[in-house]
N, C-alpha and C positions, 0 to 999 in steps of 0.2 A: 388367330385363324380358326375357322371352323370347317369341319369336314362333313359332307352329307353322307350319312350312313347308307350303305347299299340296301336296296329293297330285299327283304327276306321273302323268299317264295312261300306260298301256302303249302302246308303239309297236312297229312291225314288227321293228326290231333287237332289242328286248327278247324278243320271241317267238322269234326265230331263236336267240338266246343260250341259250334254255331247253332246247335239244337235249340229251337224255339226262339231264335233271334231274328235278325234281318235275313230275309230269304236269300238262299244261295243262288247265284246266277251261273248257269252251266250252258255251254254251247259246244257242239262238236267242232273239231278242226282236223284237217288232214294234211295241210301244207304249211310251210314256214310263213308266207305272207298272211295267210288267214289266222294263224296262231298269234301273230303280232297284233292284229286287230282285236282278237278275242282277249288277249292279255290285258289290254287297257281297261276292260270293262267287266270281266268275269272272274269268278273265283276258281272255276275248274274248266279246263279245256279237255273235253272227252274225245280221245282218238277212237271213234266208234267203228265197229266192223261194218257199219252202214256205208263206209268208204267203198265197199264192193259194189253197192247199188248206185251210189252217188257219183263216184269218179270212174269206176271201171265197167259200168253198164251191166252188172250181173243182175239176174232176176231175183236174187235173195242174198242173204249174208252167208249162206252155207259154203260158198266157194272161196271165201276169204282164207288166206293162209297165215301162218305165224310170220313168215318172211315179209308178207305185205304189211302186217301190223308193225313190225320192227322198222321197215322202211318209212312208213308214215309217222310212226312214233318219234323217230329221230328228227324228222323234219319239223314236227310240232314243238318238241322240246327246244330246238334251236331258236324258235321264235318266242319263247316265254321267258319272262324275268320275274313275274309275280304270281300269275295263276298256276295252279297245280295241274300237271298232266296226269290223266288216268287213261290207261290203254285197255281196250277190250281183249279178252282172251277169245280167240276165234274158235268156231265149232270144231270139235275133235281134238283140241289141244289140252283139255283138262278133265273131260268126263270119265276117262278110263279108270283113273285112280288118283288119290292124293299125291302120290309120288310123281306121276306124269304132270299133274298140275303144277307141282313145285318146280320141276325141271324147266317147264316152259315159261312160267311166270318169272322165275329167276333170270332166265335168258332175256325176256322182254325188258325187265328192269335194268339188267346189266348193259344191254346193248343200246338202250335208248336214253337212260338217265331218268326215266319216269319213276316217281315214288310210289305208284299204286297201280293195281290192275282191277278190272271189273269182270265178273263172270255171272252167267245166268243160272237161275235155279234156286229152289227153296230148300225144303227139308232134306231132299236127297243129296244136296250139295253141302249140307252143314258140316259133315266130317271133313270135306275138302277145305272149306273155309277155315275151320279150326286148325287143320294141318298147316295151312299157309301162314295164318296169322301167328302161330306159335313159332314159326321159323323166319319171321321178319318180313313177310309179304303183306302189306296192307291191302285189304280187299273191300271194294265197293260191290255190294250184292245187287241183284236185279230179279224182281218177281213180278207176277201178273202176266201180261203178255211177254213172252220170251221169244223173240224173233227166230232164234236158232232152232226152236221147237215148232216152227210154223207148220211143218208137215204133220206132226202129231196133234197139234191144236186144231188143225183144219182151217187155217187162215189167220189173218191179222184181226182177230175179234177181241171184244171186251172180255176180260177175265175177272171173275169175282162177283158175278151176280147170283142171287138166290143161293142155291146149295154150294156154290163154289166159294162163297165169302169166307167160310170158316177155314178152308184149306189155304187161301191166300194169306189170311191173318196168321195161320200157323207157319206158313213159309217165311213170312217176314220175321216172326219171333225167333224162328230157328236160326236165321241168318244173324240176327242180333246176338243171340246166345253164343253163336260160334265165333264171334269176334269181328264181324264186319263193322267198318267205321261209318258206313252210310249205306243207303239202299235206294235203288231206283224202283219206282212203282209205275209200270207202263200199262195204259188202258185199263185202269182199275176204276170202278165206279167211285164217284166223288165222296159219297158218304162213307164207304169202306176205307178209302184212302185217308179220310179225316180221322177215322177211328184208329187206324194203324199208326198214323202220325202221333196221335195222342198217347197210345199205349207204348210206343217204342222210345228208348232213351237215345237212339242214334237218329241223325237227320234222314228224312225221306226226301227224295228228289223226284218230282212228278213229271210225267210226260203223258198227257191225256188223263190225268188223275186229279184234277181240280186244284183250287187255289189254296187249300189248307195244308198242303205239303210244305216241308221246310225249305224247299227250293224248286226250281224248274229247269228242265233241259229241253232243248230242241235241236234238231239237225240244222246246222247253219244254212245249208243250201235251201232248205225248206223255207225258213223264215225270211231269207233274202230274195226268194222268188227265182232262184237259179236252177232248182230241180223241179221240173214241171211234169214228169211222167205221171205222177198222181199226187193228190193233196189230202193227207189225213184230216179228219174233222178237227183234231186238236191243234193244228198248225194255224198260227196267225202270221200273215205276211206283213212284214215291216218295211219291205221294199219290193220292187219288181225289177230286179237287176237282170233277170233273164230276158225280159221284154226290151229293156234298155240296150242290152248287148246285141240283141237281134236287130234293132233299129240301127245301131252304130255299124254293125257288120254290113248291113244292107247298103247304108250310105257309102261306106268304103268301097264296096264292090261296084256300085254305080259310078263313083268317081274314077276308079281305075279303068273301067270299060269306056268311059267317055273321055279319058285322058285329062280329066280335071285335077287328078292327083297322080304324081307329085307336081306341085307348082314350082315356079322359079325359086321361091323362097326355101324349098326343100332340097335344092341341089347345090353343087359346088362348081365354081368357075374353073376353067382350064388353067388360068394363070392367077397368081396372087397379085393384087394391086400393090404397086410400090408406094 
């Protein structure tokens, strides 16, 4: 007799070891059904604080709470058997001090079962990243456009052009030196992203940062055409599920109003035939 070995889930050291290899595939997920779909094809399911905008109708990620991330993190982890869950630390849950970051990241991991967290920021967050990694919290870093700092940055703009390039490079290197196992580069010019990828020993995961990164991430509702409030330049639509859903709902509404649905085949007889 032979037994099939259970699938071993991906862990941070596996991601780090993928540097320079087959590109990492990352998508966001916020629910169990979507996590199951992502799990079949991706290396990482990112429980992003983008959930606030995508599922909760918030104008930015700033209103997302730790409790929201725990709720959605639990749902995603339930749907994964292979891919690794990484959960965003929401705004205000880690910036105050390394001790605050540790308390909240430990809570995220303990209450969801996720093996890693992600936080935004470069050189100014290096001390916090080092504090967390020294205490058993694997950290995915995030530099370039950091959406939680949108009010400081003045909008969702490209970060790293001209005089900003040296700072973004320094941010990335500081996160690597502090112990991050990977780093997201968001809306970083493609040439700079390629140089960062070449200079770092940890994988870079791009979103609007070009093809030379060690992996790519997109918000799943963007690439499926389900979130249509706006469409960033870096998003490629692989489906138009939002339009398909709109057509299906319209057809359902018309059939209900015209009494075409439900039909006889959808109902139950008053008596069971003997």
